[in-house]
Structure formats: C-alpha cells, structure tokens
Backbone bond lengths (Angstrom), bond angles and torsions (degrees), N, CA, C in turn:
res aa  C-N    CA-C-N  psi(-1)  N-CA   C-N-CA  omega(-1)  CA-C   N-CA-C  phi
1 M - - - 1.480 - - 1.649 108.66 -
2 H 1.313 111.00 -47.73 1.511 118.01 -179.66 1.551 109.77 -69.66
3 K 1.333 120.38 -27.98 1.476 122.78 177.80 1.567 111.86 -75.25
4 I 1.355 111.67 -32.45 1.495 112.64 179.83 1.624 116.64 -86.34
5 A 1.296 107.72 -26.56 1.602 114.10 176.88 1.474 105.84 -62.69
6 P 1.380 116.16 144.01 1.567 125.48 174.94 1.532 108.76 -53.86
7 R 1.358 116.83 -40.60 1.429 123.60 178.07 1.492 109.95 -135.09
8 G 1.269 117.02 106.28 1.534 118.15 -173.68 1.563 105.88 -140.41
9 I 1.435 112.18 140.73 1.336 123.21 174.69 1.471 113.14 -126.44
10 Y 1.334 116.91 130.49 1.469 124.13 176.64 1.490 111.35 -102.10
11 T 1.300 122.70 131.65 1.391 127.11 175.34 1.599 109.08 -144.25
12 S 1.284 114.10 158.52 1.434 123.28 173.70 1.491 114.38 -107.59
13 G 1.263 118.10 129.56 1.513 125.08 -178.17 1.575 112.24 -58.56
14 K 1.349 116.76 -27.22 1.373 122.28 -175.69 1.413 114.54 -79.85
15 G 1.387 119.28 -22.78 1.453 116.84 174.82 1.485 112.35 -122.65
16 S 1.426 116.42 20.51 1.455 119.01 171.08 1.511 113.12 -100.04
17 S 1.220 110.68 145.16 1.574 118.62 176.84 1.458 111.64 -113.01
18 A 1.273 126.68 174.18 1.429 132.17 -177.26 1.526 106.85 -60.39
19 V 1.374 112.37 -47.52 1.545 111.29 -174.26 1.498 109.39 -75.41
20 G 1.296 120.30 -25.76 1.483 122.87 179.81 1.539 110.63 -71.90
21 L 1.260 119.63 -22.32 1.512 119.03 169.61 1.405 116.43 -93.02
22 T 1.412 118.95 -17.81 1.494 119.91 176.39 1.482 112.46 -105.95
23 V 1.344 116.52 -98.11 1.468 125.40 174.94 1.481 106.68 -143.76
24 Y 1.271 112.15 159.60 1.433 122.00 175.95 1.621 112.09 -137.15
25 I 1.263 116.27 147.05 1.505 120.07 -173.88 1.560 105.56 -104.87
26 T 1.321 108.43 130.76 1.468 120.60 175.99 1.457 115.38 -136.04
27 K 1.255 123.14 164.32 1.438 125.99 176.06 1.500 111.73 -93.64
28 D 1.379 115.38 128.98 1.535 118.43 172.68 1.535 109.78 -62.74
29 P 1.350 115.81 125.38 1.502 122.18 -177.44 1.477 111.09 -59.56
30 E 1.261 125.55 -25.66 1.484 129.53 179.04 1.513 113.26 -90.41
31 T 1.308 122.12 -59.43 1.346 127.63 179.43 1.467 118.86 -85.79
32 R 1.299 116.34 -10.15 1.475 121.76 175.80 1.584 109.94 62.06
33 E 1.277 119.93 11.91 1.448 122.17 171.52 1.485 118.64 -80.49
34 L 1.221 117.15 154.55 1.569 115.95 177.11 1.521 109.00 -82.91
35 V 1.359 106.32 134.00 1.564 115.55 -173.64 1.427 107.33 -132.78
36 L 1.372 124.19 152.36 1.398 126.75 -172.64 1.663 101.20 -103.57
37 E 1.305 111.15 138.95 1.480 124.03 178.71 1.495 104.35 -112.24
38 S 1.319 120.64 128.40 1.344 125.72 175.99 1.560 114.93 -72.21
39 G 1.418 112.66 144.77 1.507 114.61 177.96 1.575 110.37 -106.61
40 A 1.247 118.12 -164.36 1.421 119.31 -173.03 1.600 112.14 -61.87
41 L 1.328 117.05 -48.62 1.392 118.80 -179.07 1.522 114.87 -56.03
42 V 1.391 110.84 -49.87 1.518 112.98 179.80 1.484 110.30 -62.01
43 L 1.370 118.33 -45.05 1.530 117.91 -177.88 1.406 111.49 -59.67
44 S 1.327 123.27 -32.87 1.427 128.94 177.07 1.469 116.05 -78.76
45 D 1.311 118.77 11.57 1.541 121.56 178.70 1.490 110.74 -56.59
46 R 1.401 114.30 131.91 1.510 119.58 -167.31 1.400 119.28 59.13
47 G 1.279 116.87 24.65 1.446 124.15 -179.15 1.516 113.81 -139.05
48 I 1.297 119.24 -143.10 1.433 122.52 177.18 1.459 110.19 -140.75
49 C 1.358 111.94 138.26 1.524 119.35 178.39 1.602 102.38 -110.12
50 C 1.324 108.71 130.46 1.515 115.82 -177.23 1.520 106.10 -111.87
51 I 1.314 120.88 120.71 1.446 121.86 -171.25 1.637 103.61 -124.47
52 D 1.381 109.54 117.55 1.454 116.08 177.33 1.463 107.94 -93.86
53 E 1.319 120.79 167.01 1.456 127.19 179.22 1.543 108.79 50.37
54 F 1.257 113.77 47.98 1.466 119.17 -175.01 1.621 117.65 -57.98
55 D 1.395 103.96 -33.75 1.442 112.17 179.07 1.582 116.72 -76.88
56 K 1.267 115.62 -9.02 1.467 123.49 174.93 1.496 116.28 -83.12
57 M 1.222 121.91 -8.97 1.451 131.93 176.80 1.503 107.88 -58.23
58 D 1.296 116.43 144.25 1.479 121.24 171.04 1.500 107.54 -83.89
59 D 1.276 119.52 161.99 1.404 130.12 -173.50 1.590 110.27 -61.34
60 N 1.341 118.99 -41.55 1.437 117.51 -179.98 1.450 114.06 -71.67
61 T 1.407 122.83 -26.36 1.368 125.18 172.33 1.580 114.30 -71.61
62 R 1.449 111.01 -37.82 1.494 111.62 176.28 1.576 112.97 -67.27
63 I 1.375 117.62 -28.59 1.489 117.90 -177.95 1.494 108.40 -62.48
64 I 1.261 122.55 -32.72 1.421 129.48 179.91 1.527 107.68 -53.89
65 L 1.353 114.94 -48.26 1.516 119.63 -174.97 1.494 115.19 -58.93
66 H 1.374 114.95 -30.02 1.519 121.06 -179.65 1.519 109.65 -47.02
67 E 1.260 114.64 -57.89 1.607 118.60 -174.27 1.492 106.56 -68.01
68 A 1.286 119.98 -43.94 1.478 123.39 -174.82 1.647 107.23 -57.89
69 M 1.282 113.84 -46.16 1.583 116.45 -179.73 1.362 114.57 -75.02
70 E 1.328 121.71 -28.47 1.507 123.26 -176.91 1.478 109.06 -96.41
71 Q 1.286 127.87 -38.85 1.409 128.00 -167.57 1.579 109.40 -111.56
72 Q 1.411 115.94 -17.57 1.421 113.52 -176.53 1.447 116.17 71.06
73 T 1.355 116.34 16.69 1.428 121.99 173.00 1.547 114.99 -135.23
74 V 1.331 111.32 166.12 1.516 115.11 173.74 1.530 104.61 -129.13
75 S 1.468 115.63 127.91 1.312 123.76 -172.91 1.584 108.79 -103.91
76 V 1.302 118.60 137.36 1.518 123.88 -173.59 1.582 105.66 -126.65
77 A 1.231 115.67 132.88 1.506 124.98 172.13 1.594 106.57 -142.99
78 K 1.349 113.60 79.34 1.352 121.22 -176.43 1.605 112.16 -134.46
79 A 1.331 116.56 138.39 1.465 123.93 174.92 1.643 111.89 43.08
80 G 1.304 113.63 42.78 1.480 119.35 176.83 1.398 113.60 81.26
81 I 1.325 120.83 4.40 1.583 125.54 177.04 1.495 105.44 -107.64
82 I 1.358 109.39 118.41 1.558 124.94 -176.79 1.469 104.26 -118.26
83 C 1.356 121.75 111.48 1.543 124.82 176.79 1.430 109.54 -158.92
84 T 1.378 113.70 167.27 1.458 123.33 177.96 1.494 105.93 -132.06
85 L 1.410 110.24 124.22 1.468 116.83 -178.13 1.470 110.66 -112.60
86 N 1.430 115.60 148.15 1.390 121.15 -178.67 1.515 113.35 -68.67
87 A 1.322 118.41 134.77 1.473 122.51 174.96 1.596 108.33 -137.56
88 R 1.450 109.43 56.15 1.482 117.70 -178.56 1.579 109.20 -73.40
89 T 1.263 119.10 62.10 1.460 125.43 -178.97 1.495 118.32 -110.06
90 A 1.183 119.55 145.25 1.522 121.64 169.85 1.698 106.59 -87.28
91 I 1.103 111.56 142.61 1.492 119.11 -177.89 1.536 110.95 -110.10
92 L 1.396 118.17 118.76 1.472 122.19 170.49 1.457 107.20 -109.69
93 A 1.322 115.63 119.24 1.516 116.27 -174.49 1.591 104.17 -126.74
94 A 1.496 111.74 149.43 1.404 115.71 179.44 1.661 99.13 -125.07
95 S 1.288 113.49 145.34 1.381 122.00 174.96 1.570 116.79 -141.79
96 N 1.298 116.44 154.41 1.522 122.78 -175.32 1.574 105.61 -108.72
97 P 1.318 114.62 150.55 1.479 120.85 169.03 1.493 115.19 -57.62
98 V 1.273 128.37 150.98 1.400 132.99 -176.46 1.472 109.38 -60.09
99 K 1.328 124.19 -44.36 1.452 128.60 -176.42 1.686 107.77 -100.33
100 S 1.362 116.96 19.96 1.421 119.23 178.06 1.503 108.68 65.03
101 K 1.291 124.13 1.13 1.508 123.12 173.85 1.498 107.47 -139.63
102 Y 1.393 119.37 128.94 1.443 125.96 178.15 1.370 111.97 -68.45
103 D 1.398 119.18 120.89 1.549 127.47 175.64 1.622 106.67 -90.70
104 P 1.311 116.44 109.31 1.359 124.84 178.90 1.595 117.97 -61.92
105 K 1.446 106.87 -22.00 1.493 113.30 177.61 1.526 117.54 -81.39
106 L 1.301 107.47 -9.83 1.597 117.03 177.23 1.587 113.04 -104.05
107 S 1.209 120.72 165.76 1.350 125.76 -177.96 1.577 107.87 -84.05
108 V 1.341 116.58 174.49 1.432 118.91 -179.10 1.541 110.77 -70.47
109 I 1.285 117.00 -38.01 1.434 124.90 178.25 1.533 108.60 -56.38
110 D 1.414 117.85 -48.76 1.459 122.10 -171.34 1.603 106.32 -75.72
111 N 1.261 120.94 -23.93 1.414 124.49 -177.34 1.573 110.63 -80.26
112 I 1.352 121.33 -38.60 1.416 119.06 -177.69 1.443 114.13 -115.01
113 R 1.418 117.08 -4.95 1.489 124.04 162.40 1.698 102.42 61.76
114 L 1.232 115.38 51.01 1.510 119.48 170.26 1.623 109.13 -109.30
115 P 1.238 118.76 148.39 1.550 120.74 -179.44 1.539 106.05 -63.55
116 P 1.231 114.41 136.16 1.572 122.92 175.75 1.393 114.45 -53.23
117 G 1.425 116.97 -42.58 1.249 121.71 -170.62 1.734 112.56 -68.17
118 L 1.319 110.97 -27.57 1.429 121.13 -179.74 1.637 102.60 -81.57
119 L 1.284 120.04 -45.82 1.496 119.91 -167.63 1.529 106.45 -72.43
120 S 1.255 116.81 -29.78 1.596 119.35 176.79 1.521 115.07 -67.13
121 R 1.319 114.73 -12.94 1.550 121.78 178.86 1.484 109.64 -76.69
122 F 1.340 123.96 -23.62 1.383 124.94 179.22 1.506 115.06 -77.88
123 D 1.356 109.79 140.59 1.513 112.89 -176.16 1.458 114.69 -74.63
124 L 1.377 113.52 -36.43 1.469 118.72 176.54 1.510 109.80 -140.16
125 I 1.390 109.88 135.51 1.540 122.66 -175.59 1.508 99.75 -122.93
126 Y 1.313 112.63 119.37 1.552 121.18 175.83 1.595 109.90 -117.95
127 L 1.333 113.82 138.80 1.399 121.91 176.26 1.514 107.58 -96.64
128 I 1.279 120.14 116.90 1.491 127.69 178.27 1.525 109.69 -97.58
129 L 1.545 118.29 83.94 1.509 121.31 -167.46 1.549 101.91 -96.86
130 D 1.410 115.91 138.39 1.380 122.04 168.56 1.541 112.05 -80.31
131 K 1.332 116.99 81.42 1.435 122.01 173.79 1.525 111.99 -93.48
132 Q 1.462 110.71 132.15 1.410 113.43 -175.39 1.533 115.74 -76.37
133 S 1.370 112.87 124.33 1.487 117.11 -176.84 1.440 106.11 -152.51
134 E 1.420 120.32 124.45 1.444 115.56 -176.30 1.499 117.48 -66.01
135 A 1.338 116.43 -26.62 1.474 119.52 176.43 1.615 107.90 -67.85
136 S 1.290 120.24 -47.76 1.392 122.76 -176.24 1.455 113.66 -71.22
137 D 1.306 115.99 -37.53 1.487 124.01 177.19 1.517 106.19 -66.03
138 R 1.274 126.93 -38.90 1.428 130.52 -176.50 1.628 106.59 -71.45
139 R 1.297 116.01 -39.32 1.521 119.38 -177.55 1.423 106.04 -72.32
140 L 1.270 122.29 -40.97 1.582 122.25 174.40 1.444 113.27 -57.88
141 A 1.280 113.04 -57.93 1.544 123.74 174.05 1.506 110.18 -46.56
142 N 1.227 119.08 -50.43 1.425 122.90 177.58 1.541 119.29 -60.81
143 H 1.398 113.43 -32.42 1.387 121.72 172.96 1.441 111.77 -72.91
144 I 1.293 117.87 -49.09 1.574 124.32 177.63 1.420 114.27 -56.48
145 V 1.463 115.53 -43.83 1.456 120.32 -179.77 1.551 109.34 -66.73
146 S 1.403 114.96 -37.89 1.428 115.84 -174.23 1.552 112.70 -64.91
147 L 1.408 116.90 -24.30 1.370 121.13 179.08 1.555 109.67 -64.19
148 Y 1.266 124.12 -28.03 1.336 129.79 -176.32 1.628 112.96 -104.42
149 S 1.297 111.83 4.27 1.509 115.79 -174.61 1.444 111.98 -86.28
150 T 1.350 112.93 147.98 1.469 118.28 -175.13 1.555 106.37 -122.46
151 L 1.412 112.64 24.46 1.442 113.71 176.21 1.537 109.76 -101.39
152 D 1.292 119.08 30.70 1.413 124.46 172.44 1.514 113.31 50.89
153 G 1.343 112.70 55.54 1.470 120.64 175.45 1.448 118.52 89.61
154 K 1.368 117.30 2.94 1.359 121.07 -176.70 1.507 106.99 -112.09
155 V 1.391 120.51 136.26 1.333 115.63 -178.00 1.576 106.48 -140.86
156 A 1.376 116.62 128.77 1.357 122.14 179.61 1.571 109.30 -78.49
157 I 1.436 111.59 132.00 1.476 116.57 177.02 1.469 109.85 -119.76
158 D 1.328 118.52 130.05 1.458 123.38 178.14 1.429 109.74 -84.52
159 Q 1.465 121.49 110.97 1.340 124.07 175.67 1.562 105.36 -115.71
160 G 1.283 115.88 83.58 1.472 124.07 179.33 1.544 103.63 62.74
161 D 1.280 112.76 -116.58 1.543 122.51 -173.54 1.548 111.31 -80.30
162 N 1.379 116.05 -18.91 1.494 123.60 -171.75 1.504 107.30 -97.21
163 I 1.245 118.02 140.56 1.539 124.47 165.73 1.418 108.17 -124.22
164 Q 1.334 107.54 116.81 1.518 121.13 -173.95 1.492 113.88 -107.35
165 S 1.249 121.17 130.81 1.571 123.57 172.15 1.446 109.92 -91.92
166 T 1.412 113.48 123.08 1.378 121.00 178.38 1.491 109.44 -106.16
167 E 1.311 118.50 131.96 1.367 121.64 168.83 1.507 116.69 -92.16
168 L 1.334 109.33 117.98 1.605 111.69 -177.61 1.447 111.04 -82.62
169 L 1.289 115.87 162.88 1.501 120.04 -172.35 1.468 109.43 -88.00
170 R 1.414 116.44 56.23 1.433 115.13 -179.68 1.594 109.51 -88.14
171 S 1.317 113.45 -10.01 1.520 114.04 177.86 1.561 110.77 -67.39
172 N 1.487 112.06 -21.79 1.458 113.23 179.48 1.524 113.68 -92.23
173 K 1.311 117.36 10.03 1.377 122.18 -169.55 1.600 110.66 -61.21
174 I 1.420 118.64 135.19 1.330 121.74 179.47 1.517 107.76 -100.71
175 D 1.382 114.65 139.80 1.414 122.22 -178.85 1.571 108.33 -69.21
176 R 1.356 113.39 131.76 1.459 122.11 -175.87 1.531 114.23 -56.07
177 E 1.278 110.76 -41.57 1.483 114.82 179.25 1.472 114.65 -68.39
178 F 1.372 117.76 -39.63 1.512 117.86 175.82 1.497 112.60 -68.31
179 F 1.520 113.51 -35.83 1.458 109.66 178.28 1.454 114.01 -68.75
180 A 1.410 116.58 -31.64 1.617 113.53 174.44 1.544 112.20 -66.08
181 Q 1.342 114.55 -32.39 1.522 118.31 177.76 1.426 109.65 -68.08
182 Y 1.356 120.34 -43.00 1.441 125.08 177.60 1.586 111.53 -56.61
183 I 1.331 115.79 -46.02 1.436 120.42 179.89 1.442 113.00 -59.18
184 S 1.510 107.82 -47.93 1.556 116.92 -179.85 1.484 113.41 -58.38
185 Y 1.241 116.19 -40.68 1.502 127.23 -179.17 1.535 109.82 -60.12
186 A 1.462 110.31 -51.74 1.476 114.59 -178.31 1.431 113.66 -65.62
187 R 1.324 123.07 -34.80 1.325 131.95 -176.26 1.661 107.96 -70.26
188 K 1.236 111.25 -38.28 1.495 117.77 -176.25 1.543 114.86 -82.32
189 H 1.317 114.66 -46.75 1.453 118.51 -175.21 1.490 117.16 -98.87
190 V 1.331 121.63 -24.94 1.417 124.69 -173.85 1.535 112.70 -96.88
191 K 1.330 115.77 109.13 1.496 120.54 -178.41 1.569 104.74 -120.22
192 P 1.413 118.71 85.45 1.451 121.36 -175.92 1.571 114.86 -56.71
193 Q 1.232 118.78 136.52 1.494 123.88 174.28 1.542 109.39 -93.69
194 I 1.381 118.25 150.73 1.378 121.83 -179.62 1.636 104.28 -115.20
195 H 1.377 113.73 113.83 1.503 121.10 -177.10 1.443 109.15 -72.43
196 D 1.302 118.52 163.02 1.476 124.75 177.95 1.483 114.19 -54.34
197 S 1.345 117.31 -38.75 1.477 118.68 -179.23 1.488 114.35 -69.54
198 I 1.366 117.46 -35.27 1.443 124.17 171.02 1.505 109.70 -64.94
199 Q 1.292 122.54 -41.91 1.503 126.95 -176.31 1.610 100.02 -62.72
200 S 1.293 119.83 -50.51 1.579 114.08 179.59 1.515 110.62 -59.63
201 D 1.349 120.24 -41.73 1.450 120.65 178.44 1.469 110.55 -60.19
202 L 1.379 118.66 -41.52 1.488 119.93 177.28 1.542 112.44 -58.35
203 I 1.335 115.88 -40.16 1.453 119.34 -174.06 1.617 103.74 -77.84
204 Q 1.276 119.12 -29.98 1.514 118.86 173.90 1.483 112.68 -65.62
205 E 1.286 116.33 -43.59 1.449 123.72 -176.75 1.519 108.97 -64.10
206 Y 1.353 116.29 -41.34 1.467 121.91 -177.37 1.544 107.12 -65.79
207 I 1.290 115.45 -45.49 1.569 119.70 -177.72 1.636 103.10 -60.65
208 K 1.308 117.24 -44.02 1.453 120.94 -177.42 1.529 108.75 -57.17
209 M 1.366 112.45 -45.55 1.518 117.09 -176.30 1.478 113.42 -71.52
210 R 1.305 117.31 -24.18 1.432 124.05 172.04 1.403 116.92 -68.53
211 S 1.379 113.92 -31.86 1.614 120.03 -177.82 1.505 109.18 -97.68
212 L 1.275 122.75 19.51 1.475 124.68 176.86 1.524 114.80 -63.10
213 G 1.341 117.13 -35.52 1.395 126.75 -174.06 1.674 109.77 -73.93
214 N 1.286 116.06 152.95 1.379 117.60 -176.83 1.629 110.11 -86.49
215 S 1.314 117.30 -18.03 1.538 121.86 -178.63 1.468 106.45 -120.58
216 K 1.331 114.84 157.68 1.474 123.43 -179.57 1.565 104.80 -72.22
217 K 1.301 122.71 -25.41 1.407 123.49 -177.10 1.596 110.34 -74.56
218 T 1.285 118.04 -14.27 1.487 123.23 -176.93 1.654 106.70 -92.71
219 I 1.446 111.05 114.73 1.416 117.43 177.82 1.608 109.29 -94.18
220 T 1.353 110.87 111.01 1.523 112.26 -174.30 1.487 110.54 -98.88
221 A 1.194 122.34 -3.00 1.521 121.96 -178.23 1.486 110.12 -168.54
222 T 1.408 117.09 139.69 1.404 121.90 177.14 1.585 110.62 -117.77
223 P 1.342 122.15 172.16 1.480 117.84 173.99 1.524 115.35 -56.72
224 R 1.262 122.05 -15.90 1.359 123.72 177.48 1.556 107.81 -68.94
225 Q 1.385 120.19 -37.54 1.362 123.08 173.74 1.606 112.95 -61.89
226 L 1.308 113.53 -39.48 1.574 116.39 176.20 1.485 108.08 -65.99
227 E 1.290 121.07 -40.97 1.567 122.08 177.47 1.577 108.18 -59.80
228 S 1.408 116.29 -43.20 1.418 121.65 -177.30 1.617 107.80 -64.18
229 M 1.255 117.28 -35.95 1.429 125.65 -173.09 1.575 102.56 -65.90
230 I 1.314 117.46 -47.37 1.412 124.41 178.94 1.431 115.69 -58.96
231 R 1.389 112.92 -53.16 1.550 119.75 179.23 1.529 109.27 -60.75
232 I 1.274 118.39 -45.44 1.453 117.63 -177.72 1.563 115.02 -65.70
233 S 1.320 111.72 -38.76 1.551 119.22 172.26 1.524 116.22 -56.81
234 E 1.250 109.36 -45.65 1.596 117.50 178.82 1.486 110.12 -66.44
235 A 1.502 113.14 -38.77 1.476 115.09 -173.36 1.683 105.79 -70.82
236 L 1.314 114.60 -33.02 1.495 115.04 178.78 1.476 111.41 -72.95
237 A 1.389 119.08 -29.23 1.531 114.15 175.59 1.469 107.51 -74.57
238 K 1.372 123.57 -33.62 1.404 123.96 175.15 1.530 111.49 -57.26
239 M 1.242 116.56 -38.33 1.581 120.15 -178.66 1.456 110.12 -62.86
240 R 1.323 118.15 -30.39 1.466 122.83 175.70 1.518 113.88 -91.94
241 L 1.344 114.96 4.13 1.454 121.34 -176.37 1.620 112.64 54.13
242 S 1.334 112.97 38.68 1.431 120.25 -172.17 1.657 104.69 -98.01
243 E 1.419 109.38 144.73 1.519 113.07 -176.26 1.565 105.49 -84.28
244 F 1.398 118.05 -12.34 1.468 117.81 -174.54 1.455 108.34 -130.32
245 V 1.452 114.62 147.59 1.534 118.48 168.74 1.358 108.95 -77.72
246 E 1.338 117.73 129.08 1.498 124.88 -179.58 1.503 112.57 -99.30
247 K 1.234 122.97 168.73 1.468 124.03 174.04 1.492 118.87 -60.05
248 R 1.433 113.05 -33.55 1.363 117.70 176.72 1.479 113.61 -66.62
249 D 1.432 117.23 -37.13 1.452 121.95 170.94 1.523 114.39 -53.05
250 L 1.313 116.39 -47.12 1.486 124.31 -179.16 1.443 109.15 -66.03
251 D 1.392 119.65 -42.75 1.521 121.94 -179.14 1.484 111.24 -57.12
252 E 1.420 111.71 -46.69 1.425 119.49 -173.33 1.596 109.30 -69.17
253 A 1.292 116.36 -34.70 1.490 122.91 176.58 1.568 107.66 -63.23
254 V 1.344 113.09 -46.92 1.484 113.76 179.15 1.438 115.72 -63.30
255 R 1.445 115.08 -37.21 1.505 118.54 174.95 1.445 116.04 -58.33
256 L 1.410 110.02 -41.54 1.457 118.45 -177.39 1.631 111.53 -62.81
257 I 1.336 108.36 -49.79 1.471 117.08 -174.74 1.616 108.65 -63.21
258 K 1.399 115.25 -47.35 1.513 121.41 178.89 1.621 107.36 -54.09
259 N 1.311 114.66 -52.39 1.405 119.03 -175.26 1.576 110.30 -67.53
260 A 1.167 122.49 -32.18 1.507 124.65 166.72 1.500 112.67 -59.69
261 M 1.423 114.46 -48.81 1.376 117.15 -171.97 1.600 114.22 -73.27
262 Q 1.370 111.33 -24.38 1.459 118.36 -179.87 1.685 106.27 -72.48
263 Q 1.288 114.66 -25.53 1.515 115.97 -178.75 1.527 107.38 -89.20
264 S 1.379 120.16 -42.11 1.417 118.72 -165.15 1.592 112.12 -109.65
265 A 1.248 115.42 -12.26 1.538 118.38 -178.52 1.484 108.77 -114.29
266 T 1.316 127.20 18.27 1.456 123.28 176.80 1.495 108.96 -88.02
267 D 1.395 106.75 132.96 1.596 115.02 179.27 1.571 104.23 -73.03
268 P 1.404 117.52 121.89 1.545 115.99 -178.44 1.561 111.79 -63.33
269 T 1.410 115.16 -23.49 1.447 117.80 -170.79 1.395 110.68 -84.68
270 T 1.504 119.58 -35.49 1.489 123.72 -178.78 1.491 114.07 -101.58
271 G 1.305 114.18 -28.18 1.413 117.67 -171.46 1.483 118.47 85.37
272 E 1.379 114.90 0.66 1.436 122.76 -179.44 1.524 111.62 -99.14
273 I 1.421 113.45 148.81 1.454 120.11 178.37 1.547 110.15 -68.04
274 N 1.364 115.21 124.85 1.454 120.10 -176.23 1.539 103.91 -134.96
275 I 1.252 121.80 110.01 1.456 123.11 -178.50 1.507 112.08 -73.06
276 D 1.364 118.90 -13.28 1.403 126.97 176.04 1.443 109.92 -56.95
277 I 1.258 117.91 -40.25 1.513 122.99 -177.01 1.585 108.25 -50.80
278 I 1.383 112.86 -46.50 1.472 119.97 -175.58 1.474 110.73 -78.94
279 A 1.337 117.38 -37.83 1.519 124.76 -172.87 1.548 109.32 -74.99
280 T 1.374 117.38 -49.33 1.393 120.68 -177.83 1.504 120.60 -113.67
281 G 1.265 112.80 -12.13 1.440 115.08 178.55 1.511 112.17 100.79
282 Q 1.212 120.48 -14.78 1.475 121.45 176.56 1.592 106.79 -154.44
283 T 1.326 109.52 161.32 1.497 111.15 178.78 1.585 113.62 -80.26
284 K 1.227 115.93 170.88 1.428 121.45 -175.63 1.606 107.23 -74.49
285 T 1.260 116.76 -41.54 1.462 119.52 174.18 1.621 115.86 -63.82
286 A 1.264 112.15 -31.89 1.499 116.27 177.90 1.541 106.20 -72.89
287 G 1.445 116.38 -42.08 1.375 119.89 179.84 1.524 111.92 -63.22
288 E 1.348 119.95 -32.81 1.510 120.63 -179.32 1.346 107.74 -75.44
289 R 1.508 121.45 -31.47 1.376 116.48 -172.70 1.542 107.98 -82.05
290 L 1.311 118.50 -20.73 1.512 121.33 176.62 1.505 108.37 -72.86
291 K 1.353 115.63 -36.16 1.453 121.27 179.12 1.500 113.76 -65.22
292 K 1.370 113.48 -38.56 1.523 120.92 178.47 1.505 111.36 -68.46
293 I 1.412 115.93 -40.58 1.422 120.54 178.72 1.519 111.72 -60.68
294 S 1.488 109.88 -45.97 1.520 113.25 -179.18 1.487 113.90 -58.17
295 E 1.524 108.69 -42.44 1.471 112.78 -171.95 1.469 105.41 -69.46
296 F 1.323 121.00 -37.17 1.617 121.29 -179.93 1.500 107.42 -63.91
297 I 1.373 119.47 -38.40 1.485 117.83 -178.30 1.581 112.76 -68.52
C-alpha cells in the first residue's frame, strides 16, 4: 500500500517513538539554530501512513495519534517553538492479539489491548483470522507459489491424483506507476458532491444502523460511523472519477461498515453488534453488571 500510494510512509510501532511519528527539534550543524525535522505523520501529509506492530507502541506514542486522526494536525510546543503542522494522512495499521492467538470469547479490545478511544477512530476494523479450510488454504498456497513461479502465470496444483493448471489473472495487471498516478489524479482533481437525495439516504442508513440492536441499551452506531459512511462513499466516487456520490457508493460503504462491525463490534456474550465495545472497551450491560457486583461486595 505505501509503495502504490503517491505519498506513503511505512513504519513499525515497535521502533517508533512519539517524536519519530510527529516532529523532532534538532540544531542545524552550520547555523546552530533550532530546526524542526518532520516525522512519519507529517511526511505522509495528503498520503497514507502504514504502521505495523501497532499494538507494540507505548502509550505516549499512541496519544500522538489521537490528534492526527481526529484533527488531521500535529501540534508542537517544544524548546520555545509552538506551531501546528498538517497531518492530513490516512492511517493503515496492523496489530496482533496479545497471546498471538485470537480468543473469540473475548472482545477485540481485550484481544489486542488497544485504547478504545484510539480504536474507535478507525473507519474499518477487520479481523484476519487463520481459519482452517481446504479451499482457502489451497487458494493462499496457490497465490504464494505463483509469486515464485517462472511459468509466466501458470501454476501446477496437486489435487490428489489430478494436476491442474491454473491461469492467473496477470494479463489484467496494472502498472504500479500508472496506478499511483491514477490515485494522485483522483485525489487532486475529483471532489465528489453529495446531492440532497443522497444526504437523506445517508441519514436513513444511519438511523437503520442505530436500530440494529434488539434492546435500547445496545448502541449499534455512533456519529463516527456516519462520518465513516460519508468518507468511504466519497472515496468510492473518487475511484470512478465521478463528480457526484451515487447510491451505489453509499450502498457499498454501508456494506463495508456493517461487515467490519460484525467482525469487530460483536458482543461475545450476546452475539449482538454493540459499538460500546470499541468506543469504551466494554458493553453497557457488562458495565452495569460490574457496578452491581461492586455494590454487592
């Protein structure tokens, strides 16, 4: 992703510090004056910042991301220098479970131990679980082997007694440089507008998302999901170089968000979607139960 994006930065959470992500102050070797050096978030302004080992970051470093993801800026107040720098970047982060294996009986927060306030700022949260399946295992093995293949896109797969030749879709390959230019053009020149009809559809879809739960205590969506819906719809319109957001863009955005919520915001005890898991780290019912137990004790 960071190689295809017109402006992309890759960094690892394990080796990144707070100043490495934002800015740090150093002395110019010639003039001996204090100067600001940009970190990953500032360098990826109007681009994408990819952070691996997201769960390995220390708390001070994670706090920096709050402002960048909410305000799209980075504020600096060091050594007499006070300024605000643009950090209009998308953040793509990858994280591992605490015990290297995802426990389906626990929530996402408990599995990866990330602050709820930070996790709730992501538009889409997907769980990539290693579920054993012969079809998916064969497809993955086929893909990995094809990367090392010298048969010009044809890979032999052993299926018991049968050996089958599979033609990969390499004929439809898009040149990386052209793809990067396409993304750059779309971001610079395409500013999709949302018509009144789409605005009413957005509101309607948000109300539907809010009423997914079976009880009034269950919160299935917050205004952040509405903002995500708008951002993703606009991004899908940009992909088509369209000047207007269409109903199909909204439908796809809703599908993506619902799919992500079913994976990451499902209460393991009730099986219902509950956005409180991501927003606060625990469900409202669990909080009330803990309160009753503590009062009883």
